[in-house]
TORKE-452692 format. One record per residue (C-alpha): x, y, z; residue in one letter. Coordinates in nm, 4 decimals, always signed. Layout:
<nodes>
xx,yy,zz,code
X,Y,Z,A
...
</nodes>
This chain:
<nodes>
xx,yy,zz,code
+2.7686,+0.9001,+5.0370,X
+2.8846,+0.9542,+4.6801,X
+3.2505,+0.9409,+4.5955,X
+3.4372,+1.2203,+4.4267,X
+3.4509,+1.0186,+4.1018,X
+3.0696,+0.9733,+4.1077,X
+3.0225,+1.3462,+4.1481,X
+3.2683,+1.4204,+3.8664,X
+3.0960,+1.1663,+3.6420,X
+2.7561,+1.3185,+3.7177,X
+2.8871,+1.6681,+3.6487,X
+3.0488,+1.5601,+3.3266,X
+2.7858,+1.3230,+3.1816,X
+2.4631,+1.3952,+3.3691,X
+2.3443,+1.6362,+3.1022,X
+2.4060,+1.3682,+2.8351,X
+2.1469,+1.1395,+2.9896,X
+1.8954,+1.4214,+2.9926,X
+1.9711,+1.5020,+2.6291,X
+1.9440,+1.1354,+2.5304,X
+1.5982,+1.1155,+2.6872,X
+1.4952,+1.4294,+2.4993,X
+1.6179,+1.2862,+2.1686,X
+1.5048,+0.9258,+2.2032,X
+1.1403,+0.9942,+2.2878,X
+1.0662,+1.2002,+1.9730,X
+1.2619,+0.9508,+1.7649,X
+1.0521,+0.6642,+1.8994,X
+0.7340,+0.8570,+1.8236,X
+0.8470,+0.9175,+1.4631,X
+0.9447,+0.5523,+1.4130,X
+0.6153,+0.4291,+1.5602,X
+0.4234,+0.6654,+1.3329,X
+0.6110,+0.5474,+1.0265,X
+0.5447,+0.1843,+1.1110,X
+0.1750,+0.2541,+1.1660,X
+0.1499,+0.4470,+0.8392,X
+0.3175,+0.1747,+0.6362,X
+0.0906,-0.0942,+0.7772,X
-0.2161,+0.1234,+0.7241,X
-0.1679,+0.1673,+0.3512,X
-0.4915,+0.0787,+0.1842,X
-0.5094,-0.2078,-0.0585,X
-0.6558,-0.1036,-0.3916,X
-0.8492,-0.3207,-0.6359,X
-1.0523,-0.2498,-0.9475,X
-1.3056,-0.4398,-1.1493,X
-1.3109,-0.3863,-1.5230,X
-1.4539,-0.4979,-1.8550,X
-1.2368,-0.5828,-2.1545,X
-1.2714,-0.7375,-2.4987,X
-1.0723,-0.9355,-2.7498,X
-1.1650,-0.9453,-3.1204,X
-1.1669,-1.2292,-3.3766,X
-1.3652,-1.3943,-3.2354,X
-1.5254,-1.1410,-3.0045,X
-1.4733,-1.2329,-2.6383,X
-1.5711,-1.0276,-2.3361,X
-1.4051,-1.0335,-1.9981,X
-1.5002,-0.9139,-1.6515,X
-1.1971,-0.9067,-1.4239,X
-1.0683,-0.7984,-1.0859,X
-0.7151,-0.6676,-1.0501,X
-0.4955,-0.5511,-0.7633,X
-0.3380,-0.2101,-0.8128,X
-0.0524,-0.0247,-0.6449,X
-0.1562,+0.2689,-0.4265,X
-0.0181,+0.5042,-0.6918,X
-0.2786,+0.3750,-0.9408,X
-0.5814,+0.3979,-0.7134,X
-0.7741,+0.6513,-0.9227,X
-0.9870,+0.5692,-1.2267,X
-0.7471,+0.7306,-1.4766,X
-0.4332,+0.5753,-1.3294,X
-0.6101,+0.2400,-1.2899,X
-0.7182,+0.2461,-1.6542,X
-0.3587,+0.2965,-1.7685,X
-0.2280,+0.0225,-1.5406,X
-0.5005,-0.2272,-1.6374,X
-0.4739,-0.1567,-2.0117,X
-0.1006,-0.2153,-1.9978,X
-0.1277,-0.5448,-1.8079,X
-0.4145,-0.7025,-2.0018,X
-0.2911,-0.5664,-2.3344,X
+0.0029,-0.8051,-2.3167,X
-0.2515,-1.0897,-2.3630,X
-0.4361,-0.9170,-2.6476,X
-0.7212,-0.7725,-2.4390,X
-0.8497,-0.4185,-2.4861,X
-0.9821,-0.2352,-2.1809,X
-1.3396,-0.1162,-2.2238,X
-1.4034,+0.0394,-1.8828,X
-1.2972,+0.0509,-1.5217,X
-1.6160,-0.0173,-1.3299,X
-1.5067,+0.0671,-0.9769,X
-1.2197,+0.0929,-0.7302,X
-1.2519,-0.0759,-0.3918,X
-1.0644,-0.2214,-0.0966,X
-1.0232,-0.5813,+0.0179,X
-1.3758,-0.5826,+0.1580,X
-1.5130,-0.5940,-0.1985,X
-1.3123,-0.8926,-0.3202,X
-1.5284,-1.1821,-0.2060,X
-1.8477,-1.0522,-0.3669,X
-1.6724,-1.0208,-0.7057,X
-1.4769,-1.3458,-0.7016,X
-1.7369,-1.5767,-0.8569,X
-1.8325,-1.3347,-1.1338,X
-1.4679,-1.2702,-1.2317,X
-1.3914,-1.6427,-1.2496,X
-1.0553,-1.7090,-1.4157,X
-0.9904,-1.3332,-1.4375,X
-1.0020,-1.2832,-1.0603,X
-0.6638,-1.1306,-0.9707,X
-0.5067,-1.2836,-1.2827,X
-0.3225,-0.9706,-1.3933,X
</nodes>
């Protein structure tokens, strides 16, 4: 048998437990979704050709890009800025790809594999 204080407590705070359950479940769903989305962000890489004059030197490279630069135009700006600091001029962005394309390009890029 429940005491008078148990009944008063239930009457006073019973609805709070129900409200907490209603609030916590959606909050947990939102937090879980945010965690899943942040871990699912795609890695972005590009391979490119560049040159340096006097004497003429050509470069094939692979570079990691932020998600915000994972389009050919944005990648070109990002790559030109990074390699330009070493005197290289971007000729072309060949392709954009994910981590699955790294291994096949590693040997060809040589010293310019993920350098910039």
